[in-house]
N, CA and C atoms as an extended XYZ file, in Angstrom:
204
Properties=species:S:1:pos:R:3:atomname:S:1:resname:S:1:resid:I:1 pbc="F F F"
N        25.259       -4.849       -5.849 N   MET     1
C        24.106       -5.674       -6.096 CA  MET     1
C        22.896       -4.757       -6.277 C   MET     1
N        22.147       -4.954       -7.311 N   ALA     2
C        20.974       -4.132       -7.610 CA  ALA     2
C        19.752       -4.707       -6.914 C   ALA     2
N        18.865       -3.832       -6.472 N   SER     3
C        17.617       -4.299       -5.862 CA  SER     3
C        16.495       -4.192       -6.886 C   SER     3
N        15.595       -5.113       -6.804 N   VAL     4
C        14.484       -5.163       -7.744 CA  VAL     4
C        13.187       -5.049       -6.956 C   VAL     4
N        12.311       -4.159       -7.365 N   ALA     5
C        11.002       -4.000       -6.722 CA  ALA     5
C         9.950       -4.665       -7.604 C   ALA     5
N         9.151       -5.484       -6.992 N   LEU     6
C         8.069       -6.157       -7.712 CA  LEU     6
C         6.746       -5.582       -7.255 C   LEU     6
N         5.888       -5.322       -8.194 N   ALA     7
C         4.563       -4.799       -7.866 CA  ALA     7
C         3.510       -5.767       -8.379 C   ALA     7
N         2.553       -6.068       -7.534 N   GLY     8
C         1.441       -6.931       -7.921 CA  GLY     8
C         0.221       -6.092       -8.222 C   GLY     8
N        -0.829       -6.736       -8.640 N   PRO     9
C        -2.068       -5.989       -8.906 CA  PRO     9
C        -2.632       -5.392       -7.621 C   PRO     9
N        -3.295       -4.276       -7.767 N   ALA    10
C        -3.925       -3.642       -6.605 CA  ALA    10
C        -4.989       -4.567       -6.051 C   ALA    10
N        -5.068       -4.644       -4.744 N   SER    11
C        -6.070       -5.530       -4.145 CA  SER    11
C        -7.453       -4.899       -4.246 C   SER    11
N        -8.432       -5.756       -4.480 N   ARG    12
C        -9.822       -5.320       -4.575 CA  ARG    12
C       -10.618       -6.030       -3.493 C   ARG    12
N       -11.644       -5.375       -2.984 N   PRO    13
C       -12.465       -6.055       -1.987 CA  PRO    13
C       -13.125       -7.292       -2.590 C   PRO    13
N       -13.206       -8.339       -1.822 N   VAL    14
C       -13.818       -9.581       -2.286 CA  VAL    14
C       -15.282       -9.581       -1.884 C   VAL    14
N       -16.152       -9.764       -2.851 N   LYS    15
C       -17.581       -9.802       -2.582 CA  LYS    15
C       -17.949      -11.186       -2.058 C   LYS    15
N       -18.681      -11.215       -0.963 N   ALA    16
C       -19.103      -12.486       -0.376 CA  ALA    16
C       -20.096      -13.185       -1.309 C   ALA    16
N       -19.986      -14.486       -1.365 N   ARG    17
C       -20.902      -15.276       -2.193 CA  ARG    17
C       -22.262      -15.321       -1.509 C   ARG    17
N       -23.269      -15.031       -2.250 N   GLN    18
C       -24.632      -15.121       -1.734 CA  GLN    18
C       -25.086      -16.570       -1.808 C   GLN    18
N       -25.553      -17.109       -0.713 N   MET    19
C       -26.078      -18.470       -0.700 CA  MET    19
C       -27.496      -18.425       -1.257 C   MET    19
N       -27.714      -19.096       -2.380 N   GLU    20
C       -29.029      -19.114       -3.008 CA  GLU    20
C       -29.557      -20.536       -3.007 C   GLU    20
N       -30.785      -20.684       -2.547 N   GLY    21
C       -31.384      -22.003       -2.495 CA  GLY    21
C       -32.871      -21.948       -2.729 C   GLY    21
N       -33.525      -23.056       -2.435 N   VAL    22
C       -34.981      -23.138       -2.562 CA  VAL    22
C       -35.550      -23.805       -1.317 C   VAL    22
N       -36.761      -23.434       -0.996 N   CYS    23
C       -37.447      -24.040        0.136 CA  CYS    23
C       -37.675      -25.526       -0.131 C   CYS    23
N       -37.469      -26.326        0.906 N   ASN    24
C       -37.693      -27.767        0.848 CA  ASN    24
C       -38.221      -28.176        2.216 C   ASN    24
N       -39.517      -28.374        2.287 N   GLY    25
C       -40.125      -28.642        3.597 CA  GLY    25
C       -40.125      -27.358        4.409 C   GLY    25
N       -39.518      -27.393        5.598 N   SER    26
C       -39.485      -26.195        6.439 CA  SER    26
C       -38.108      -25.536        6.436 C   SER    26
N       -37.188      -25.989        5.574 N   SER    27
C       -35.831      -25.445        5.552 CA  SER    27
C       -35.474      -24.929        4.163 C   SER    27
N       -34.309      -24.269        4.080 N   CYS    28
C       -33.800      -23.737        2.818 CA  CYS    28
C       -32.675      -24.649        2.342 C   CYS    28
N       -32.845      -25.261        1.186 N   ASN    29
C       -31.858      -26.186        0.650 CA  ASN    29
C       -30.897      -25.424       -0.264 C   ASN    29
N       -29.620      -25.358        0.167 N   VAL    30
C       -28.571      -24.677       -0.599 CA  VAL    30
C       -27.502      -25.705       -0.943 C   VAL    30
N       -27.301      -25.949       -2.224 N   ASP    31
C       -26.284      -26.902       -2.685 CA  ASP    31
C       -26.418      -28.264       -2.011 C   ASP    31
N       -27.650      -28.722       -1.832 N   GLY    32
C       -27.887      -30.046       -1.266 CA  GLY    32
C       -27.854      -30.114        0.251 C   GLY    32
N       -27.671      -28.981        0.921 N   ILE    33
C       -27.642      -28.944        2.384 CA  ILE    33
C       -28.847      -28.141        2.866 C   ILE    33
N       -29.584      -28.698        3.821 N   SER    34
C       -30.760      -28.012        4.361 CA  SER    34
C       -30.346      -27.132        5.539 C   SER    34
N       -30.693      -25.850        5.456 N   TRP    35
C       -30.379      -24.886        6.508 CA  TRP    35
C       -31.677      -24.392        7.133 C   TRP    35
N       -31.659      -24.164        8.431 N   ASN    36
C       -32.809      -23.588        9.114 CA  ASN    36
C       -32.965      -22.129        8.712 C   ASN    36
N       -34.201      -21.679        8.650 N   CYS    37
C       -34.487      -20.286        8.322 CA  CYS    37
C       -34.185      -19.404        9.532 C   CYS    37
N       -33.417      -18.336        9.312 N   SER    38
C       -33.163      -17.363       10.381 CA  SER    38
C       -34.348      -16.417       10.501 C   SER    38
N       -34.906      -16.063        9.354 N   THR    39
C       -36.103      -15.225        9.322 CA  THR    39
C       -37.083      -15.822        8.324 C   THR    39
N       -38.341      -15.636        8.558 N   GLY    40
C       -39.371      -16.152        7.669 CA  GLY    40
C       -39.580      -17.647        7.828 C   GLY    40
N       -40.373      -18.206        6.941 N   LYS    41
C       -40.694      -19.629        6.959 CA  LYS    41
C       -40.764      -20.148        5.531 C   LYS    41
N       -40.492      -21.437        5.368 N   CYS    42
C       -40.560      -22.065        4.045 CA  CYS    42
C       -41.779      -22.976        3.900 C   CYS    42
N       -42.636      -22.990        4.872 N   THR    43
C       -43.749      -23.935        4.849 CA  THR    43
C       -44.862      -23.490        3.900 C   THR    43
N       -45.582      -24.470        3.401 N   ALA    44
C       -46.724      -24.176        2.533 CA  ALA    44
C       -47.787      -23.390        3.298 C   ALA    44
N       -47.913      -23.669        4.599 N   GLN    45
C       -48.902      -22.961        5.422 CA  GLN    45
C       -48.605      -21.467        5.506 C   GLN    45
N       -47.318      -21.092        5.361 N   SER    46
C       -46.964      -19.668        5.416 CA  SER    46
C       -47.084      -19.013        4.046 C   SER    46
N       -47.389      -19.811        3.013 N   GLY    47
C       -47.546      -19.285        1.667 CA  GLY    47
C       -46.314      -19.449        0.798 C   GLY    47
N       -45.248      -20.036        1.340 N   ALA    48
C       -44.011      -20.209        0.556 CA  ALA    48
C       -44.039      -21.563       -0.144 C   ALA    48
N       -43.728      -22.641        0.548 N   GLY    49
C       -43.780      -23.976       -0.032 CA  GLY    49
C       -42.529      -24.363       -0.805 C   GLY    49
N       -42.441      -25.634       -1.135 N   ASP    50
C       -41.279      -26.187       -1.831 CA  ASP    50
C       -40.998      -25.457       -3.142 C   ASP    50
N       -39.721      -25.198       -3.400 N   GLY    51
C       -39.303      -24.557       -4.636 CA  GLY    51
C       -39.235      -23.045       -4.586 C   GLY    51
N       -39.736      -22.438       -3.516 N   THR    52
C       -39.693      -20.985       -3.383 CA  THR    52
C       -38.261      -20.547       -3.089 C   THR    52
N       -37.744      -19.520       -3.771 N   PRO    53
C       -36.369      -19.069       -3.524 CA  PRO    53
C       -36.145      -18.603       -2.086 C   PRO    53
N       -34.954      -18.906       -1.566 N   CYS    54
C       -34.539      -18.481       -0.230 CA  CYS    54
C       -33.020      -18.366       -0.241 C   CYS    54
N       -32.431      -17.855        0.816 N   GLY    55
C       -30.977      -17.760        0.880 CA  GLY    55
C       -30.521      -16.625        1.758 C   GLY    55
N       -29.233      -16.327        1.684 N   GLY    56
C       -28.658      -15.271        2.499 CA  GLY    56
C       -27.156      -15.189        2.316 C   GLY    56
N       -26.517      -14.262        3.036 N   PRO    57
C       -25.075      -14.084        2.890 CA  PRO    57
C       -24.247      -15.205        3.518 C   PRO    57
N       -24.810      -15.904        4.493 N   ASP    58
C       -24.110      -17.019        5.127 CA  ASP    58
C       -25.133      -17.924        5.807 C   ASP    58
N       -24.658      -19.076        6.316 N   TYR    59
C       -25.591      -20.055        6.874 CA  TYR    59
C       -26.255      -19.599        8.163 C   TYR    59
N       -25.754      -18.550        8.786 N   GLU    60
C       -26.378      -18.041       10.010 CA  GLU    60
C       -27.426      -16.971        9.721 C   GLU    60
N       -27.554      -16.571        8.467 N   SER    61
C       -28.479      -15.499        8.088 CA  SER    61
C       -29.328      -15.902        6.886 C   SER    61
N       -29.982      -17.047        6.978 N   ILE    62
C       -30.815      -17.533        5.884 CA  ILE    62
C       -32.200      -16.895        5.970 C   ILE    62
N       -32.568      -16.180        4.927 N   SER    63
C       -33.884      -15.544        4.872 CA  SER    63
C       -34.820      -16.406        4.043 C   SER    63
N       -35.924      -16.756        4.639 N   CYS    64
C       -36.947      -17.535        3.961 CA  CYS    64
C       -38.190      -16.672        3.794 C   CYS    64
N       -38.894      -16.849        2.691 N   PRO    65
C       -40.083      -16.029        2.464 CA  PRO    65
C       -41.218      -16.460        3.383 C   PRO    65
N       -41.800      -15.533        4.033 N   ASP    66
C       -42.983      -15.803        4.840 CA  ASP    66
C       -44.069      -14.915        4.271 C   ASP    66
N       -44.780      -15.443        3.299 N   THR    67
C       -45.774      -14.627        2.617 CA  THR    67
C       -47.127      -14.645        3.310 C   THR    67
N       -47.201      -15.371        4.423 N   GLY    68
C       -48.473      -15.479        5.130 CA  GLY    68
C       -48.710      -14.390        6.105 C   GLY    68
């Protein structure tokens, strides 16, 4: 009986998806879900305000712009 060796493609590291959203009130809205800011603020009083870009590598590390 002959043996057959199968080879697949070399594995490549998987790049984590960056969560990209916009400020909505005091939170960062990503894909329709509001996340609390881990750093910075999304409020108009801080100089960011609604529509300002925010996001992060995961929901526990959401960076919001605090331009104030």
